[in-house]
C-alpha positions in Angstrom: -10.4 4.9 12.9 -9.2 7.9 15.0 -6.0 8.5 16.8 -7.7 7.5 20.0 -8.5 4.1 18.6 -4.8 3.2 18.2 -2.9 1.3 20.9 0.8 2.5 20.6 2.0 -0.8 22.0 0.0 -2.7 19.4 -0.6 -0.4 16.4 -1.9 -3.1 14.0 -5.8 -2.9 14.2 -7.2 -6.1 15.7 -8.6 -8.3 13.0 -7.0 -6.3 10.2 -4.0 -7.0 7.9 -3.6 -10.7 8.9 -1.0 -11.2 6.2 1.3 -8.8 8.1 0.5 -9.9 11.7 4.0 -11.2 12.4 5.7 -8.0 11.2 6.7 -5.1 13.4 4.2 -2.4 13.3 4.7 1.3 14.0 2.3 4.2 14.6 2.9 7.8 13.8 0.4 10.0 15.8 -0.6 13.4 14.6 1.9 15.2 16.9 4.7 13.2 15.3 3.5 13.6 11.7 6.2 16.3 11.2 8.8 13.7 11.7 8.0 12.0 8.4 10.4 13.0 5.6 11.4 11.7 2.2 14.5 12.8 0.4 18.0 11.9 -0.8 20.0 9.8 1.6 23.2 11.6 1.0 24.4 15.1 0.6 22.9 15.5 -2.8 25.5 13.4 -4.6 24.5 11.9 -7.9 23.2 8.3 -7.6 22.1 8.4 -3.9 19.0 6.4 -3.0 16.2 8.2 -1.2 15.3 7.6 2.4 11.9 7.7 4.1 12.2 8.5 7.8 9.7 8.8 10.6 9.6 8.6 14.4 6.9 6.1 15.5 5.0 6.2 18.8 6.5 4.0 21.4 5.6 3.0 25.0 7.3 6.1 26.4 9.0 9.2 25.1 12.5 7.9 25.8 11.7 4.7 23.8 11.3 6.5 20.4 13.7 5.6 17.7 13.8 7.1 14.2 13.0 4.6 11.5 14.8 4.9 8.2 13.7 3.0 5.1 16.0 3.1 2.1 14.2 3.5 -1.2 16.0 2.5 -4.4 15.0 4.1 -7.6 12.7 1.2 -8.3 11.1 1.2 -4.9 10.6 5.0 -5.1 8.9 4.5 -8.4 6.6 1.9 -6.9 5.7 4.2 -4.0 4.9 7.0 -6.5 2.8 4.7 -8.7 0.9 3.5 -5.7 0.0 6.9 -4.4 -0.2 9.3 -7.4 -3.5 10.9 -8.1 -5.3 8.6 -5.8 -7.9 9.6 -3.2 -7.4 8.3 0.3 -10.3 5.9 -0.3 -8.8 4.6 -3.5 -5.4 4.2 -1.9 -6.9 2.1 0.9 -9.1 0.0 -1.4 -6.3 -2.4 -2.3 -4.0 -3.0 -5.2 -4.6 -3.1 -8.9 -3.1 -5.1 -11.7 -3.2 -5.0 -15.5 -6.2 -6.9 -16.9 -4.6 -9.7 -19.0 -7.3 -9.3 -21.6 -7.8 -5.5 -22.2 -4.7 -4.1 -20.6 -6.6 -1.6 -18.4 -6.2 -1.5 -14.6 -8.4 -3.8 -12.6 -8.7 -3.7 -8.8 -7.6 -7.1 -7.5 -10.7 -7.4 -5.3 -12.9 -7.1 -8.4 -10.8 -9.3 -10.7 -11.3 -12.9 -11.8 -8.6 -15.2 -12.9 -8.5 -16.1 -16.6 -7.6 -19.6 -17.7 -3.8 -18.7 -17.3 -4.5 -17.5 -13.7 -3.9 -13.8 -14.7 -6.3 -11.1 -13.3 -9.1 -9.9 -15.6 -12.1 -7.7 -15.5 -15.3 -9.8 -15.0 -16.8 -8.3 -18.2 -13.5 -9.0 -20.2 -13.6 -12.6 -19.0 -17.3 -13.0 -20.1 -16.5 -11.3 -23.4 -13.5 -13.6 -24.0 -14.7 -16.9 -22.6 -18.4 -16.6 -21.9 -19.7 -17.2 -18.4 -22.6 -17.5 -16.1 -25.2 -14.7 -16.2 -24.4 -13.6 -12.6 -20.8 -12.8 -13.6 -22.0 -10.4 -16.3 -23.8 -8.3 -13.7 -20.6 -7.2 -12.1 
């Protein structure tokens, strides 16, 4: 998807992200990328939460309003965990979880639920519970 493919009045790509279709979507074009910032919300006082700010594209230039997202220490940690050492492809591939059987990370799109409903690698599931031959091939 390129910048030319984005409709500023409807930035959610058609047919994508159905879980978030009722949420307000924003679009930050290349020329507004410099408006993105992340830093302490105060004047550097101890205990201040961090704030993510950006200016999204709107219908016209007078309709732009800066968006501020407060990040508590926990949410800042989640943001870091989700993005550290990941390639853009890996970041966009979906979320991961801890395999309930081996403890390693398993992409949710590749996981199968174990009998308790927790995500597991397909091979870990086969090793622990057996399974059909086709499941072992993944």
